[in-house]
mmCIF file as gemmi writes it, N, C-alpha and C atoms, coordinates in Angstrom:
data_model
loop_
_atom_site.group_PDB
_atom_site.id
_atom_site.type_symbol
_atom_site.label_atom_id
_atom_site.label_alt_id
_atom_site.label_comp_id
_atom_site.label_asym_id
_atom_site.label_entity_id
_atom_site.label_seq_id
_atom_site.pdbx_PDB_ins_code
_atom_site.Cartn_x
_atom_site.Cartn_y
_atom_site.Cartn_z
_atom_site.occupancy
_atom_site.B_iso_or_equiv
_atom_site.pdbx_formal_charge
_atom_site.auth_seq_id
_atom_site.auth_asym_id
_atom_site.pdbx_PDB_model_num
ATOM 1 N N . MET Axp A 1 ? -45.218 -33.821 17.565 1 0 ? 1 A 1
ATOM 2 C CA . MET Axp A 1 ? -46.057 -34.027 16.389 1 0 ? 1 A 1
ATOM 3 C C . MET Axp A 1 ? -46.628 -35.438 16.44 1 0 ? 1 A 1
ATOM 4 N N . PRO Axp A 2 ? -47.923 -35.578 16.206 1 0 ? 2 A 1
ATOM 5 C CA . PRO Axp A 2 ? -48.51 -36.919 16.19 1 0 ? 2 A 1
ATOM 6 C C . PRO Axp A 2 ? -47.976 -37.732 15.011 1 0 ? 2 A 1
ATOM 7 N N . ASP Axp A 3 ? -48.096 -39.042 15.121 1 0 ? 3 A 1
ATOM 8 C CA . ASP Axp A 3 ? -47.649 -39.937 14.058 1 0 ? 3 A 1
ATOM 9 C C . ASP Axp A 3 ? -48.425 -39.623 12.776 1 0 ? 3 A 1
ATOM 10 N N . PRO Axp A 4 ? -47.731 -39.393 11.654 1 0 ? 4 A 1
ATOM 11 C CA . PRO Axp A 4 ? -48.442 -39.048 10.425 1 0 ? 4 A 1
ATOM 12 C C . PRO Axp A 4 ? -49.088 -40.251 9.73 1 0 ? 4 A 1
ATOM 13 N N . VAL Axp A 5 ? -48.818 -41.459 10.229 1 0 ? 5 A 1
ATOM 14 C CA . VAL Axp A 5 ? -49.378 -42.663 9.62 1 0 ? 5 A 1
ATOM 15 C C . VAL Axp A 5 ? -50.184 -43.419 10.664 1 0 ? 5 A 1
ATOM 16 N N . THR Axp A 6 ? -51.415 -43.761 10.316 1 0 ? 6 A 1
ATOM 17 C CA . THR Axp A 6 ? -52.244 -44.571 11.211 1 0 ? 6 A 1
ATOM 18 C C . THR Axp A 6 ? -52.651 -45.851 10.495 1 0 ? 6 A 1
ATOM 19 N N . TYR Axp A 7 ? -52.975 -46.853 11.297 1 0 ? 7 A 1
ATOM 20 C CA . TYR Axp A 7 ? -53.327 -48.181 10.785 1 0 ? 7 A 1
ATOM 21 C C . TYR Axp A 7 ? -54.602 -48.633 11.467 1 0 ? 7 A 1
ATOM 22 N N . ARG Axp A 8 ? -55.588 -49.012 10.665 1 0 ? 8 A 1
ATOM 23 C CA . ARG Axp A 8 ? -56.839 -49.573 11.2 1 0 ? 8 A 1
ATOM 24 C C . ARG Axp A 8 ? -57.117 -50.877 10.473 1 0 ? 8 A 1
ATOM 25 N N . LEU Axp A 9 ? -57.496 -51.901 11.232 1 0 ? 9 A 1
ATOM 26 C CA . LEU Axp A 9 ? -57.825 -53.197 10.652 1 0 ? 9 A 1
ATOM 27 C C . LEU Axp A 9 ? -59.28 -53.506 10.953 1 0 ? 9 A 1
ATOM 28 N N . ASP Axp A 10 ? -60.04 -53.811 9.906 1 0 ? 10 A 1
ATOM 29 C CA . ASP Axp A 10 ? -61.45 -54.142 10.072 1 0 ? 10 A 1
ATOM 30 C C . ASP Axp A 10 ? -61.809 -55.256 9.094 1 0 ? 10 A 1
ATOM 31 N N . ARG Axp A 11 ? -62.093 -56.426 9.618 1 0 ? 11 A 1
ATOM 32 C CA . ARG Axp A 11 ? -62.516 -57.586 8.824 1 0 ? 11 A 1
ATOM 33 C C . ARG Axp A 11 ? -61.587 -57.878 7.647 1 0 ? 11 A 1
ATOM 34 N N . GLY Axp A 12 ? -60.29 -57.893 7.923 1 0 ? 12 A 1
ATOM 35 C CA . GLY Axp A 12 ? -59.32 -58.25 6.901 1 0 ? 12 A 1
ATOM 36 C C . GLY Axp A 12 ? -58.9 -57.124 5.974 1 0 ? 12 A 1
ATOM 37 N N . VAL Axp A 13 ? -59.393 -55.92 6.221 1 0 ? 13 A 1
ATOM 38 C CA . VAL Axp A 13 ? -59.009 -54.759 5.41 1 0 ? 13 A 1
ATOM 39 C C . VAL Axp A 13 ? -58.248 -53.779 6.293 1 0 ? 13 A 1
ATOM 40 N N . ALA Axp A 14 ? -57 -53.534 5.933 1 0 ? 14 A 1
ATOM 41 C CA . ALA Axp A 14 ? -56.174 -52.569 6.659 1 0 ? 14 A 1
ATOM 42 C C . ALA Axp A 14 ? -56.261 -51.226 5.94 1 0 ? 14 A 1
ATOM 43 N N . THR Axp A 15 ? -56.659 -50.2 6.663 1 0 ? 15 A 1
ATOM 44 C CA . THR Axp A 15 ? -56.666 -48.848 6.112 1 0 ? 15 A 1
ATOM 45 C C . THR Axp A 15 ? -55.463 -48.115 6.691 1 0 ? 15 A 1
ATOM 46 N N . ILE Axp A 16 ? -54.56 -47.736 5.811 1 0 ? 16 A 1
ATOM 47 C CA . ILE Axp A 16 ? -53.365 -46.993 6.196 1 0 ? 16 A 1
ATOM 48 C C . ILE Axp A 16 ? -53.597 -45.551 5.762 1 0 ? 16 A 1
ATOM 49 N N . SER Axp A 17 ? -53.558 -44.644 6.728 1 0 ? 17 A 1
ATOM 50 C CA . SER Axp A 17 ? -53.855 -43.236 6.452 1 0 ? 17 A 1
ATOM 51 C C . SER Axp A 17 ? -52.618 -42.373 6.659 1 0 ? 17 A 1
ATOM 52 N N . MET Axp A 18 ? -52.385 -41.468 5.707 1 0 ? 18 A 1
ATOM 53 C CA . MET Axp A 18 ? -51.311 -40.483 5.819 1 0 ? 18 A 1
ATOM 54 C C . MET Axp A 18 ? -51.947 -39.141 6.149 1 0 ? 18 A 1
ATOM 55 N N . ASP Axp A 19 ? -51.475 -38.514 7.216 1 0 ? 19 A 1
ATOM 56 C CA . ASP Axp A 19 ? -51.989 -37.188 7.571 1 0 ? 19 A 1
ATOM 57 C C . ASP Axp A 19 ? -50.948 -36.461 8.41 1 0 ? 19 A 1
ATOM 58 N N . ASP Axp A 20 ? -50.157 -35.625 7.751 1 0 ? 20 A 1
ATOM 59 C CA . ASP Axp A 20 ? -49.155 -34.831 8.47 1 0 ? 20 A 1
ATOM 60 C C . ASP Axp A 20 ? -49.698 -33.446 8.822 1 0 ? 20 A 1
ATOM 61 N N . GLY Axp A 21 ? -50.998 -33.244 8.574 1 0 ? 21 A 1
ATOM 62 C CA . GLY Axp A 21 ? -51.617 -31.955 8.864 1 0 ? 21 A 1
ATOM 63 C C . GLY Axp A 21 ? -51.472 -30.948 7.743 1 0 ? 21 A 1
ATOM 64 N N . LYS Axp A 22 ? -50.748 -31.325 6.696 1 0 ? 22 A 1
ATOM 65 C CA . LYS Axp A 22 ? -50.52 -30.407 5.571 1 0 ? 22 A 1
ATOM 66 C C . LYS Axp A 22 ? -50.823 -31.132 4.267 1 0 ? 22 A 1
ATOM 67 N N . VAL Axp A 23 ? -49.777 -31.431 3.485 1 0 ? 23 A 1
ATOM 68 C CA . VAL Axp A 23 ? -49.973 -32.068 2.179 1 0 ? 23 A 1
ATOM 69 C C . VAL Axp A 23 ? -49.304 -33.441 2.081 1 0 ? 23 A 1
ATOM 70 N N . ASN Axp A 24 ? -49.037 -34.056 3.229 1 0 ? 24 A 1
ATOM 71 C CA . ASN Axp A 24 ? -48.498 -35.419 3.289 1 0 ? 24 A 1
ATOM 72 C C . ASN Axp A 24 ? -47.209 -35.591 2.49 1 0 ? 24 A 1
ATOM 73 N N . VAL Axp A 25 ? -46.228 -34.753 2.793 1 0 ? 25 A 1
ATOM 74 C CA . VAL Axp A 25 ? -44.942 -34.879 2.115 1 0 ? 25 A 1
ATOM 75 C C . VAL Axp A 25 ? -44.204 -36.109 2.636 1 0 ? 25 A 1
ATOM 76 N N . MET Axp A 26 ? -43.385 -36.687 1.761 1 0 ? 26 A 1
ATOM 77 C CA . MET Axp A 26 ? -42.634 -37.883 2.108 1 0 ? 26 A 1
ATOM 78 C C . MET Axp A 26 ? -41.348 -37.504 2.846 1 0 ? 26 A 1
ATOM 79 N N . THR Axp A 27 ? -41.439 -37.52 4.157 1 0 ? 27 A 1
ATOM 80 C CA . THR Axp A 27 ? -40.276 -37.322 5.016 1 0 ? 27 A 1
ATOM 81 C C . THR Axp A 27 ? -39.805 -38.698 5.469 1 0 ? 27 A 1
ATOM 82 N N . LEU Axp A 28 ? -38.665 -38.751 6.128 1 0 ? 28 A 1
ATOM 83 C CA . LEU Axp A 28 ? -38.181 -40.025 6.655 1 0 ? 28 A 1
ATOM 84 C C . LEU Axp A 28 ? -39.19 -40.602 7.641 1 0 ? 28 A 1
ATOM 85 N N . THR Axp A 29 ? -39.79 -39.761 8.464 1 0 ? 29 A 1
ATOM 86 C CA . THR Axp A 29 ? -40.798 -40.223 9.424 1 0 ? 29 A 1
ATOM 87 C C . THR Axp A 29 ? -41.999 -40.836 8.712 1 0 ? 29 A 1
ATOM 88 N N . MET Axp A 30 ? -42.476 -40.193 7.656 1 0 ? 30 A 1
ATOM 89 C CA . MET Axp A 30 ? -43.622 -40.712 6.902 1 0 ? 30 A 1
ATOM 90 C C . MET Axp A 30 ? -43.265 -42.041 6.24 1 0 ? 30 A 1
ATOM 91 N N . ILE Axp A 31 ? -42.098 -42.11 5.619 1 0 ? 31 A 1
ATOM 92 C CA . ILE Axp A 31 ? -41.68 -43.322 4.918 1 0 ? 31 A 1
ATOM 93 C C . ILE Axp A 31 ? -41.523 -44.484 5.893 1 0 ? 31 A 1
ATOM 94 N N . GLU Axp A 32 ? -40.899 -44.226 7.037 1 0 ? 32 A 1
ATOM 95 C CA . GLU Axp A 32 ? -40.74 -45.286 8.035 1 0 ? 32 A 1
ATOM 96 C C . GLU Axp A 32 ? -42.097 -45.728 8.581 1 0 ? 32 A 1
ATOM 97 N N . GLY Axp A 33 ? -43 -44.779 8.787 1 0 ? 33 A 1
ATOM 98 C CA . GLY Axp A 33 ? -44.342 -45.118 9.257 1 0 ? 33 A 1
ATOM 99 C C . GLY Axp A 33 ? -45.103 -45.964 8.254 1 0 ? 33 A 1
ATOM 100 N N . LEU Axp A 34 ? -44.989 -45.618 6.976 1 0 ? 34 A 1
ATOM 101 C CA . LEU Axp A 34 ? -45.637 -46.413 5.936 1 0 ? 34 A 1
ATOM 102 C C . LEU Axp A 34 ? -45.046 -47.816 5.872 1 0 ? 34 A 1
ATOM 103 N N . GLY Axp A 35 ? -43.725 -47.911 5.99 1 0 ? 35 A 1
ATOM 104 C CA . GLY Axp A 35 ? -43.081 -49.226 5.978 1 0 ? 35 A 1
ATOM 105 C C . GLY Axp A 35 ? -43.569 -50.106 7.113 1 0 ? 35 A 1
ATOM 106 N N . ALA Axp A 36 ? -43.675 -49.525 8.303 1 0 ? 36 A 1
ATOM 107 C CA . ALA Axp A 36 ? -44.163 -50.282 9.461 1 0 ? 36 A 1
ATOM 108 C C . ALA Axp A 36 ? -45.619 -50.695 9.273 1 0 ? 36 A 1
ATOM 109 N N . ALA Axp A 37 ? -46.426 -49.805 8.715 1 0 ? 37 A 1
ATOM 110 C CA . ALA Axp A 37 ? -47.844 -50.119 8.502 1 0 ? 37 A 1
ATOM 111 C C . ALA Axp A 37 ? -48.014 -51.226 7.465 1 0 ? 37 A 1
ATOM 112 N N . PHE Axp A 38 ? -47.258 -51.168 6.376 1 0 ? 38 A 1
ATOM 113 C CA . PHE Axp A 38 ? -47.352 -52.225 5.369 1 0 ? 38 A 1
ATOM 114 C C . PHE Axp A 38 ? -46.844 -53.557 5.915 1 0 ? 38 A 1
ATOM 115 N N . ALA Axp A 39 ? -45.806 -53.522 6.748 1 0 ? 39 A 1
ATOM 116 C CA . ALA Axp A 39 ? -45.32 -54.754 7.378 1 0 ? 39 A 1
ATOM 117 C C . ALA Axp A 39 ? -46.393 -55.347 8.285 1 0 ? 39 A 1
ATOM 118 N N . ARG Axp A 40 ? -47.08 -54.495 9.021 1 0 ? 40 A 1
ATOM 119 C CA . ARG Axp A 40 ? -48.163 -54.962 9.896 1 0 ? 40 A 1
ATOM 120 C C . ARG Axp A 40 ? -49.294 -55.571 9.069 1 0 ? 40 A 1
ATOM 121 N N . ALA Axp A 41 ? -49.643 -54.938 7.955 1 0 ? 41 A 1
ATOM 122 C CA . ALA Axp A 41 ? -50.694 -55.469 7.084 1 0 ? 41 A 1
ATOM 123 C C . ALA Axp A 41 ? -50.302 -56.831 6.522 1 0 ? 41 A 1
ATOM 124 N N . GLU Axp A 42 ? -49.03 -56.983 6.201 1 0 ? 42 A 1
ATOM 125 C CA . GLU Axp A 42 ? -48.559 -58.281 5.707 1 0 ? 42 A 1
ATOM 126 C C . GLU Axp A 42 ? -48.694 -59.343 6.793 1 0 ? 42 A 1
ATOM 127 N N . THR Axp A 43 ? -48.309 -59.001 8.019 1 0 ? 43 A 1
ATOM 128 C CA . THR Axp A 43 ? -48.456 -59.926 9.145 1 0 ? 43 A 1
ATOM 129 C C . THR Axp A 43 ? -49.922 -60.275 9.368 1 0 ? 43 A 1
ATOM 130 N N . ASP Axp A 44 ? -50.792 -59.281 9.238 1 0 ? 44 A 1
ATOM 131 C CA . ASP Axp A 44 ? -52.232 -59.496 9.423 1 0 ? 44 A 1
ATOM 132 C C . ASP Axp A 44 ? -52.887 -60.163 8.213 1 0 ? 44 A 1
ATOM 133 N N . GLN Axp A 45 ? -52.121 -60.348 7.137 1 0 ? 45 A 1
ATOM 134 C CA . GLN Axp A 45 ? -52.634 -60.902 5.877 1 0 ? 45 A 1
ATOM 135 C C . GLN Axp A 45 ? -53.869 -60.119 5.415 1 0 ? 45 A 1
ATOM 136 N N . ALA Axp A 46 ? -53.742 -58.807 5.442 1 0 ? 46 A 1
ATOM 137 C CA . ALA Axp A 46 ? -54.863 -57.921 5.138 1 0 ? 46 A 1
ATOM 138 C C . ALA Axp A 46 ? -54.739 -57.318 3.74 1 0 ? 46 A 1
ATOM 139 N N . VAL Axp A 47 ? -55.871 -57.012 3.164 1 0 ? 47 A 1
ATOM 140 C CA . VAL Axp A 47 ? -55.947 -56.176 1.97 1 0 ? 47 A 1
ATOM 141 C C . VAL Axp A 47 ? -55.69 -54.747 2.439 1 0 ? 47 A 1
ATOM 142 N N . VAL Axp A 48 ? -54.99 -53.952 1.635 1 0 ? 48 A 1
ATOM 143 C CA . VAL Axp A 48 ? -54.619 -52.602 2.068 1 0 ? 48 A 1
ATOM 144 C C . VAL Axp A 48 ? -55.344 -51.529 1.256 1 0 ? 48 A 1
ATOM 145 N N . VAL Axp A 49 ? -55.866 -50.55 1.978 1 0 ? 49 A 1
ATOM 146 C CA . VAL Axp A 49 ? -56.37 -49.312 1.38 1 0 ? 49 A 1
ATOM 147 C C . VAL Axp A 49 ? -55.459 -48.205 1.904 1 0 ? 49 A 1
ATOM 148 N N . LEU Axp A 50 ? -54.794 -47.492 0.997 1 0 ? 50 A 1
ATOM 149 C CA . LEU Axp A 50 ? -53.914 -46.39 1.377 1 0 ? 50 A 1
ATOM 150 C C . LEU Axp A 50 ? -54.629 -45.09 1.053 1 0 ? 50 A 1
ATOM 151 N N . GLU Axp A 51 ? -54.744 -44.218 2.062 1 0 ? 51 A 1
ATOM 152 C CA . GLU Axp A 51 ? -55.453 -42.956 1.857 1 0 ? 51 A 1
ATOM 153 C C . GLU Axp A 51 ? -54.666 -41.791 2.423 1 0 ? 51 A 1
ATOM 154 N N . GLY Axp A 52 ? -54.969 -40.606 1.881 1 0 ? 52 A 1
ATOM 155 C CA . GLY Axp A 52 ? -54.393 -39.368 2.381 1 0 ? 52 A 1
ATOM 156 C C . GLY Axp A 52 ? -55.465 -38.533 3.051 1 0 ? 52 A 1
ATOM 157 N N . ARG Axp A 53 ? -55.158 -37.27 3.252 1 0 ? 53 A 1
ATOM 158 C CA . ARG Axp A 53 ? -56.142 -36.329 3.815 1 0 ? 53 A 1
ATOM 159 C C . ARG Axp A 53 ? -57.295 -36.169 2.826 1 0 ? 53 A 1
ATOM 160 N N . PRO Axp A 54 ? -58.439 -35.671 3.286 1 0 ? 54 A 1
ATOM 161 C CA . PRO Axp A 54 ? -59.574 -35.503 2.369 1 0 ? 54 A 1
ATOM 162 C C . PRO Axp A 54 ? -59.258 -34.654 1.133 1 0 ? 54 A 1
ATOM 163 N N . SER Axp A 55 ? -58.391 -33.674 1.255 1 0 ? 55 A 1
ATOM 164 C CA . SER Axp A 55 ? -58.135 -32.775 0.124 1 0 ? 55 A 1
ATOM 165 C C . SER Axp A 55 ? -56.883 -33.108 -0.681 1 0 ? 55 A 1
ATOM 166 N N . VAL Axp A 56 ? -56.045 -34.023 -0.179 1 0 ? 56 A 1
ATOM 167 C CA . VAL Axp A 56 ? -54.789 -34.312 -0.885 1 0 ? 56 A 1
ATOM 168 C C . VAL Axp A 56 ? -54.284 -35.701 -0.499 1 0 ? 56 A 1
ATOM 169 N N . PHE Axp A 57 ? -53.761 -36.42 -1.493 1 0 ? 57 A 1
ATOM 170 C CA . PHE Axp A 57 ? -53.172 -37.721 -1.205 1 0 ? 57 A 1
ATOM 171 C C . PHE Axp A 57 ? -51.744 -37.52 -0.702 1 0 ? 57 A 1
ATOM 172 N N . SER Axp A 58 ? -50.859 -37.01 -1.553 1 0 ? 58 A 1
ATOM 173 C CA . SER Axp A 58 ? -49.483 -36.729 -1.15 1 0 ? 58 A 1
ATOM 174 C C . SER Axp A 58 ? -48.845 -35.78 -2.156 1 0 ? 58 A 1
ATOM 175 N N . ALA Axp A 59 ? -48.043 -34.862 -1.643 1 0 ? 59 A 1
ATOM 176 C CA . ALA Axp A 59 ? -47.328 -33.921 -2.504 1 0 ? 59 A 1
ATOM 177 C C . ALA Axp A 59 ? -45.976 -34.468 -2.95 1 0 ? 59 A 1
ATOM 178 N N . GLY Axp A 60 ? -45.607 -35.666 -2.503 1 0 ? 60 A 1
ATOM 179 C CA . GLY Axp A 60 ? -44.324 -36.249 -2.878 1 0 ? 60 A 1
ATOM 180 C C . GLY Axp A 60 ? -43.256 -35.937 -1.835 1 0 ? 60 A 1
ATOM 181 N N . TYR Axp A 61 ? -41.998 -36.031 -2.252 1 0 ? 61 A 1
ATOM 182 C CA . TYR Axp A 61 ? -40.897 -35.79 -1.317 1 0 ? 61 A 1
ATOM 183 C C . TYR Axp A 61 ? -40.916 -34.362 -0.794 1 0 ? 61 A 1
ATOM 184 N N . ASP Axp A 62 ? -40.492 -34.215 0.454 1 0 ? 62 A 1
ATOM 185 C CA . ASP Axp A 62 ? -40.368 -32.908 1.086 1 0 ? 62 A 1
ATOM 186 C C . ASP Axp A 62 ? -39.115 -32.234 0.539 1 0 ? 62 A 1
ATOM 187 N N . MET Axp A 63 ? -39.28 -31.21 -0.265 1 0 ? 63 A 1
ATOM 188 C CA . MET Axp A 63 ? -38.137 -30.534 -0.881 1 0 ? 63 A 1
ATOM 189 C C . MET Axp A 63 ? -37.217 -29.899 0.155 1 0 ? 63 A 1
ATOM 190 N N . ALA Axp A 64 ? -37.73 -29.611 1.347 1 0 ? 64 A 1
ATOM 191 C CA . ALA Axp A 64 ? -36.893 -29.043 2.407 1 0 ? 64 A 1
ATOM 192 C C . ALA Axp A 64 ? -35.813 -30.015 2.844 1 0 ? 64 A 1
ATOM 193 N N . MET Axp A 65 ? -36.013 -31.311 2.575 1 0 ? 65 A 1
ATOM 194 C CA . MET Axp A 65 ? -35 -32.288 2.989 1 0 ? 65 A 1
ATOM 195 C C . MET Axp A 65 ? -33.675 -32.039 2.279 1 0 ? 65 A 1
ATOM 196 N N . PHE Axp A 66 ? -33.7 -31.383 1.116 1 0 ? 66 A 1
ATOM 197 C CA . PHE Axp A 66 ? -32.468 -31.138 0.382 1 0 ? 66 A 1
ATOM 198 C C . PHE Axp A 66 ? -31.603 -30.055 1.024 1 0 ? 66 A 1
ATOM 199 N N . ASP Axp A 67 ? -32.109 -29.415 2.069 1 0 ? 67 A 1
ATOM 200 C CA . ASP Axp A 67 ? -31.307 -28.492 2.868 1 0 ? 67 A 1
ATOM 201 C C . ASP Axp A 67 ? -30.611 -29.215 4.016 1 0 ? 67 A 1
ATOM 202 N N . GLU Axp A 68 ? -30.914 -30.5 4.194 1 0 ? 68 A 1
ATOM 203 C CA . GLU Axp A 68 ? -30.349 -31.301 5.28 1 0 ? 68 A 1
ATOM 204 C C . GLU Axp A 68 ? -28.968 -31.825 4.891 1 0 ? 68 A 1
ATOM 205 N N . PRO Axp A 69 ? -28.206 -32.329 5.883 1 0 ? 69 A 1
ATOM 206 C CA . PRO Axp A 69 ? -26.922 -32.963 5.567 1 0 ? 69 A 1
ATOM 207 C C . PRO Axp A 69 ? -27.131 -34.145 4.612 1 0 ? 69 A 1
ATOM 208 N N . ILE Axp A 70 ? -26.122 -34.436 3.83 1 0 ? 70 A 1
ATOM 209 C CA . ILE Axp A 70 ? -26.212 -35.483 2.814 1 0 ? 70 A 1
ATOM 210 C C . ILE Axp A 70 ? -26.614 -36.832 3.409 1 0 ? 70 A 1
ATOM 211 N N . GLU Axp A 71 ? -26.228 -37.098 4.655 1 0 ? 71 A 1
ATOM 212 C CA . GLU Axp A 71 ? -26.58 -38.37 5.295 1 0 ? 71 A 1
ATOM 213 C C . GLU Axp A 71 ? -28.095 -38.496 5.482 1 0 ? 71 A 1
ATOM 214 N N . VAL Axp A 72 ? -28.741 -37.395 5.829 1 0 ? 72 A 1
ATOM 215 C CA . VAL Axp A 72 ? -30.198 -37.394 6.011 1 0 ? 72 A 1
ATOM 216 C C . VAL Axp A 72 ? -30.888 -37.578 4.662 1 0 ? 72 A 1
ATOM 217 N N . ILE Axp A 73 ? -30.389 -36.896 3.655 1 0 ? 73 A 1
ATOM 218 C CA . ILE Axp A 73 ? -30.955 -37.034 2.31 1 0 ? 73 A 1
ATOM 219 C C . ILE Axp A 73 ? -30.826 -38.48 1.839 1 0 ? 73 A 1
ATOM 220 N N . ALA Axp A 74 ? -29.636 -39.049 1.992 1 0 ? 74 A 1
ATOM 221 C CA . ALA Axp A 74 ? -29.404 -40.43 1.557 1 0 ? 74 A 1
ATOM 222 C C . ALA Axp A 74 ? -30.3 -41.406 2.303 1 0 ? 74 A 1
ATOM 223 N N . ALA Axp A 75 ? -30.44 -41.233 3.611 1 0 ? 75 A 1
ATOM 224 C CA . ALA Axp A 75 ? -31.287 -42.131 4.403 1 0 ? 75 A 1
ATOM 225 C C . ALA Axp A 75 ? -32.74 -42.051 3.95 1 0 ? 75 A 1
ATOM 226 N N . THR Axp A 76 ? -33.212 -40.854 3.666 1 0 ? 76 A 1
ATOM 227 C CA . THR Axp A 76 ? -34.597 -40.679 3.222 1 0 ? 76 A 1
ATOM 228 C C . THR Axp A 76 ? -34.816 -41.322 1.863 1 0 ? 76 A 1
ATOM 229 N N . LEU Axp A 77 ? -33.918 -41.08 0.933 1 0 ? 77 A 1
ATOM 230 C CA . LEU Axp A 77 ? -34.071 -41.647 -0.404 1 0 ? 77 A 1
ATOM 231 C C . LEU Axp A 77 ? -33.943 -43.164 -0.39 1 0 ? 77 A 1
ATOM 232 N N . GLN Axp A 78 ? -33.056 -43.7 0.432 1 0 ? 78 A 1
ATOM 233 C CA . GLN Axp A 78 ? -32.909 -45.153 0.523 1 0 ? 78 A 1
ATOM 234 C C . GLN Axp A 78 ? -34.119 -45.795 1.184 1 0 ? 78 A 1
ATOM 235 N N . ALA Axp A 79 ? -34.735 -45.106 2.122 1 0 ? 79 A 1
ATOM 236 C CA . ALA Axp A 79 ? -35.901 -45.657 2.819 1 0 ? 79 A 1
ATOM 237 C C . ALA Axp A 79 ? -37.113 -45.705 1.912 1 0 ? 79 A 1
ATOM 238 N N . GLY Axp A 80 ? -37.225 -44.756 1.004 1 0 ? 80 A 1
ATOM 239 C CA . GLY Axp A 80 ? -38.433 -44.655 0.193 1 0 ? 80 A 1
ATOM 240 C C . GLY Axp A 80 ? -38.208 -45.021 -1.211 1 0 ? 80 A 1
């Protein structure tokens, strides 16, 4: 699966895009990707524009994560 978070920097403006191919649910991968992108924007001293897919920004947490072991659930909630 391609990275659901991309980062583009143009003249001091960082555009962070979420696109998991569906409704941009908050999985551990998405949360970690967003964290890395925001850290990069801070290093670049950039203004941030956060965007989702053309039809949806984000559906929130992935409810399927609650079928995972408690350690995975805890890691996801602590990360985000």
